[in-house]
N, C-alpha and C positions, 0 to 999 in steps of 0.2 A: 474786338476795334482790328480790322486788316490789316496785316502785315506789309507794311508800305513797301518796303526794298523786299518781295520776292515775289509780289504779282503784278500781273497785267493790270489793273486798276490805278498803281504808281504812274505807270508809264502812261494810260489817259491823262493823269493827270499832270504827267511834263507836257502833252502836244495843249491839251487845254487851255495853260498860262503862260503857251508857247515858250519853253522849253528847252522843247524839241522842234524841228522843224516842218513834221510830216509824220506820218501814216509811214512810210519807209524807213524814214530813222526809227523809229516806236519800235517795227518791226526787229531790224538792225538791233536794237538794243536786247530785246528781250528773249533774242535768237543767242546772242551770250551771258545773260545773266544768272547766278548763280548763290547759293550761300552766301560764300563767302564771299561776291558781289554783285551787290545787289543792284538793282534798277539805276538808278541816280547814279553808282559808280563806274557802270559800264557807260551811263551814255558823258560823264565827265572824260574816263579813260578816251575815248572815241573821238573827243572837242567839239559833240557837239551842241555843250552849255561849257560855260565858265562855273566853277566852284559857288559863286556866291547867286547866279542865277537859280541855280541846284539847291543851291542850302534854303533859298525863299520858298519853292515849291517843296520843301522839307518839312518849314516851319510852318505852311496851312495845312499842309497831311496831318501832322500830329499836334495839330496846337501847342505848341510851346516853342520859345523861340532857337533859332539855328546857329552854330558859330561857322563862323568860316573861317577854316585853319591858315591856310596860306596866307591872310591877312591879321593872326593874330600873332603875339608872342608870351610862347608859354611861361608859365614860375616854373623854374625846373623843380626849386626846392618842394613843390606839392608832391612829387613822387615818392618823397621819403625815402627810405629804403630796401622799397619792396622791388620780389624778384622779377627780371624782365619779363618771365614769361607769365607772371602774374597779370602784369599791364596790359601786354597781346592779347590772353587770353578773354582779356573784362571788353576788349573793343572799347575803351575810353580814355579818357585822359585831361585830369584835373588843370585847367588854364590857366585862371588866376583867383585869387582873392580879392575879392570888392566889399566892404564895410562889413567883413564878416562872414560874408558866405562867399563857398569856394563853387566856380560857376566850372562846370565839366563837359565837356564836349562826347557824345555818345553816339555808336554807329546804331544799339539797338536800343531807344531809350524804355524802353519798357521791359529791357529785358536784362536790367543791369544788376551782378551783386554790389547791392548796397551795401552788405557789410564789409566787401572790403573797403569802397569806397571810404566810408564811415570810419575805419580805424584811420585810414590813411589820412581824414580831413582831420583829424584831433579834434572830432564832438562837434566840428562847426556845421552851420545846416548847408545843404548842398542845391543847388540849381541846375538841373539836369537838361542840358541843350543838346539838338538830335544838330548830326554832323554828318559830313559822307564817310562813310566805312570806308574810302578809299587814304582818305586824307587823315582820318584819326588813325590808320594803321603805319600812315608816312609819319605825321608825326610823335607817336609814343615811341615811333624805333628814332628821330629824331631827336626827340626828348632823354629819349633815356642814353644814344649817344651821348647830350651834350651834358647829360650827369656822372658818364666817366671824366671825363674832362674837367669838373670840377665846376664849371660854368651855371650860374644863375638862371639864364633866361636861353631862350630857343627860340627866334624870330622863324615864321614862316616865311615862305619865298617871296610874299609880296608885304609883307609888313612894312608901312611907313614908321614905325616906331619899332626901334631896337632898345631904346634905354630904359624901359618899366614893360611890363608886365601888361598886354592886355587883348581881349577876348572880345574881336569884331562879330553883331550879332546879325542878323536880318530877320525881318519876318516880325512879328511880335516886335519888339526892341529893333529898332534898325539905327542903334549907334554902338558904340564901344562902352565897357566895361573894363574898369582896374586902374591904376593907381596914375594912368596916363589921362584919363577923367578925372575933370575938377569934380569935385563933391556938389554942384548942384546940376550937374549935367547927369551924374546917376540916378536910371529911372525904370524900373519894373517895365514901365512901359514906352510907344514910343513921347519925344516931345508934342508937351500942347494933350497929347490925348489924356482925360480922365476915365479911367476903368466904368463910371456911374455912368458918367454922359454915353459911353458905348454902348451899355447895356440896353442904356433909355434908347439910342437910336437903333440899336435891331429889334430889340421887342416892338418898336413903335411902326420901321418897315412892317412886322410877322403881322402885328394886329390893325395895319389902315384898310380902310374900304377900299376897296376896290371898284369901279365901275366897268358892271360885267360885260356890258355892252360894248366894249373894248376888244375883247376877246374875237368877237367877229372881226376884225382883220388882225390877229395876232399869227405869229409862227406858230404855236402849237399842236399844229397838226403835223402831221407826217405827210410830206410830200413822195407824190410818185413817182419815183425816176424813169422814162424812157431808155429803155437798153439804150447806147448810143454806141454800139459796137454793131449795126447794122451795115451787110455789104450793099455796095455801090448799087447794086440792082432795085435796091429795096431800103427806100434811106427816110429816115424822116426828114423831111427837110427845113422846120419850122418846129426844135427843138423847143424844149423848157427853159424858161425866161427872157426867149429872143424875143425883140422890141416890133409891134408891127409898123411900119411905116407909116406918119404922119399927115403928108403932102398930098392926100386923093380921100375919098371917101372909103373906103377899102377901110382907114383907119383902124374900125373899132367893127368888130361883126357885128351888124341890128342898130350899128352908130346911126341908122339913114330913119328911125321911126325918132320922134318927138314926143314930150311928154301926153298929150294929148290921145296921141294911138293914130295919126295920120301922119302919114309917108311924108318925109318933107321933101326939099327941094332938090335934096344930096345924091339923091341916088342917081346911080349913073344914068346919061341916055339912054348906052346902050344896053342895060336891064328894067330897064322901066318900068315897063311895060308886063318884063317876067314879074319881075315883085308882085306887081297890084293885082295881077292874076293870080299867085300863092298866099296872101295875106289872109280871106278864108281858108280854113282846114283843119283837122283833128291836132292838136299840142303835139308835141313830143314829148316820151312817157317814157322812163327806161324802165324797162318790164321784163326779164328771162333774159335768154339767154344773148337777145338783141335782134333788131331788121334791121339786114341790109337790102340797097336797093342799085343791084348792078346794073350799068348804063355802059353796049354798047352795040356797035352795027356788027359784031359781026359775030354771029353764030355759035361758034366753036367757043369760044370766049366768055363767051352768056353760061352754055352748059358746061364749059369745064369749073370755073368759078359758083355756080350754083350747086355742085358735087363734091363740093369740096367744102361750101358753108352747110350745106343741108343736114350733112349728114353730123356736123358739131351741135347740133342745137337752135341755128339761126334761124330764120324765116326769113326767107328771100323773096323778091322780089325783083321782073327783070323789064331793061326797058331798053329796044335798038335804035334810041335817036335823042336827044337833046328837048325833043319836043315829044313824042313818048312820054321823058323823063318830067316835064313838069306837069303831062297831061296827070301822070300817078299821083306826084306833089301832092296837088291838089283835091286830093283822096286819102292820102295815106301820109305818116310821117314817120321814116326811116330812123334809126339811131346813125347807121352810116352810107355813104352812098360812094360807089367804087364807079368812078365814069372815066374810060378814055376819051383823050382831048379831041382828038379828030373826030368832030358827031357829026353829020348831016345835022343840015337845021340850026340848031342851037347848038353851038362844039359846047366841049367840057367848062373852059375858061367863064363864059358866059352862063353855064348851068352852075359854078362853085357861088361866083360873086351872088346868082339873085338870091341864091339860098344864105348865101351869108348876111343878104342884107333885107330877108323875108322874116319878122319879126319871130314868129311860133317855129322856123325852123333852124335861126340864125346858132345854136350849139350842135344839129346834125353835121356829124364827123365829116368832110369830103377827103376824098384820097383817089388821083388822079394820076391816068396811067396813059402812055403813050411807045412805041415802037421803039425800040432801042435808036433806031436811025434817026429818029426828030427829038430824043435827047438832049441832046447839045442845044437846043432852042428854051427847055427847060429846066430857068437858073432860080437857087433859090431864089433871087430876088422877086423874078418873076412867078413861084408858089404863094412868096409873102402878101405882093403886088394884090391876088385874086385870092386871100387869105386860107390855103388850100392846108391840109392837118397834114397830107403825105400825096407822096407820089410812088408810082411803081415803073420800072421800064419793064418794055416786051421784049421776051419772053417772059414770063408771068415768074416767080419763082413760087409757089404759091403759100408755101410753109414759114418765109419772113414775114408775104405780105397779113395771113391770119392771124400770124403775133402783134402786125402793127394792128391789125383789128382791133383786137381783144385788148391792147395797152390803151388806145384810145379811149375803146368801150369804160375802161378802168379808169382813166383820167374825167368820163364825164359820171362814173358813177360816184367818184369823190367829190367831185364837185359838188353834184346833186346832194350830197349826203351833209355836204358842210354848209352849202346854202339854206337846207331841212335844221342845223344845229342853229345858224346863224338867227333865222328868224321867230326858232323856237327861244333861245334866249331873248330875245328882246318882247315875246307875247311874256313869258317866267316873268321879265324882271318890270312887264309894266304892270302886272297881278301881285309883283313882291311890297309896289311902290304904292298900291292903289290898297295894300293892308290885308292879298289874301296869302298870307305867307305860306299856309300851309297848298294854297290850290297852285304855286308859283313851284313849292317843291315836289307837292303831284304830277307836274307836267314835265320836271327836269326826271325824276323818276322812272315814269314813263317811256320815254325816248330813252333811256340807259337799257330799258329794259330789250328796247330792238334792236338796238345801236351800243351795247359794251365799251365799245371799241373807240366813243367819241369822247375828247381827251376835253373838250373845251365843254360841254354839256357834264361831263363831271366836276370838274373845277368848280364851274358856277353853282354847281349840287353842294359839294363840300363848304365854298363859301358864306353858301345863303344857311347850311346850318353851321357855320359859326357865328355866324352874325346871330341866331337864333336860341347858342345856348345850349344845343346838339352838338357836343363835343367830339363824343363818343362817334358818334355817326362823322362828321364831319373827319376825323382820326381818318376810319374808312375809308369815305372817301378819297382822300387826300392819296391814300397810298395807292389806291386804287388811278389816279393821275400820274405817280410819277414811278408805277409799276409800269405804264407807256411812256412816259416823257421822262425817262431818267435827268434829263437836265433842264427840266423847269422849272427855273428861279420861286417863284413867288408859289407854287406847290411846297418847293423844301423847304422855305422859309417859315411857312405857314404850320403843316405837319412838327416842323423842329419847335414851334413856340409850344402846340399843343399838347407835343411829349413835358417840354416845359410844367408848362399849367398845372399835367398831373404829378410831376414830380420825379418823371420816369428821364434824369437829368442824362444817363451813357444813349438813352436815347436822342434826345434833345441836340446832345455835343455831335454825333455821328454823324444827325443830317442834317445839323447844320456846317459841317465840316465837308461832306458831302456839297455842299450846296455856294462853296468856296470859289469853283470855278467856274460856275455856272452865273455868280456874281460880278456884269458889269460895273458897278462904282465902285473905283476903287477904295475910296473915303469908307463906305459902308463894308468890304471887305476885312478894311482894316480893323472895323468894329466887331464885324463877325469873330477874326481869330480874338483879338483883346477877351471879350466876353464869351468866349468857347474856353481862352485860357484860366479867367477868371472862374469857371466851371469846374472843371480840371484839377482844380488847385488841391 
């Protein structure tokens, strides 16, 4: 089991489950943690989260309930006459006797001196719960001081009941235990939750049949992030996630094409003739390093850029005007166009719009350039209107420009790969539903041989193998999915179920616990917590 108190893994849980406000807080906590004061306790001391919130995360991480000691009332008589140092060394405190069971709050539940605790429990069974190390230490000292004063009870600083002992539990059992609770309210599980039903819900979710076609629009795949820290001289002004304007025909690249393949009337009047002249021609196919068309009426600029791109493996073509560029685009399909805005004849804005409204060229990246003196006219809104992918001010910073081109091509390749994966998934599922299970599996395996990081394809393969009864193969593929997408909940839960089914309960428990921060359904998360607890008992 992962030692949650002394590793960054538990810190990641704190962020995922909302107990820490973000990465900066996590870095602060991890920088201050130690063996004596683990992650959750540091977060508590620094004021990032209250004890109840952190205890709930402990419960999810350990698969056992957690005690909120500041809200509990300790039965001091359970300490017996043990030495103070022994209790402090154990880092555990007996809180309450509930229906014959001693509830113990422990900073490290898996490292307890059970012999010492059992001796003080008088032979009664122990129910060990997790608790923050810092509040355990504080509560032990307070309880020992109360014992020295001859008092029977030691209420926490936020305890609402001081007349009777009570343990405030969170996580798997969100209710108090002890004399303060009526017998009808005492349960090992949350009120209204049946452990058998919880198990049924977890297994049902882990085995339900998925429409793998839905993976084509899922967010499993890693998205490429463009560097946002580009200097103003060379900036991408339409970053990932920016919405295209919807009040013009430029609202979506290629939107001027109808289903019948004919150009629609939505083509802007000023580029209609250009688009019609570009409809025929070779398609854009990403190959090699990339093909770049440089369009500028300045000979020195064309030569400068060619000298930068060609040694890096790019295929370079040049044009001295917008009209020359249109002529070149009838015969070739570049991956990137770098064009000056103030071109003779067809300016850079019209060239960009014509490219983006031509079906076969709409995925070509277009970077516009202009002299610094003109740059004030080139706003993000203008670039969005013409669907430009980037902008570079002159004099050019060629190193930055090369990086922009590389990143845009990376996105193009990623989009092309995802598109190919989507098409393959649809074909494979069609095969599978026609009864050609072997053909569907073979198609997915062939794709993975060429693209081993295609997470959606790998998950689909694992899913089909699981449906077909090849559980060993499904385990291997699910393991491959979670290795590449560690927070993908469906893969984690299915992998956990297959471990459980083959009798590897420890691996199943650890994998279901790992899935908890990724589970968006609160009811299902609670069912997983309860089921995992039953397996760990």
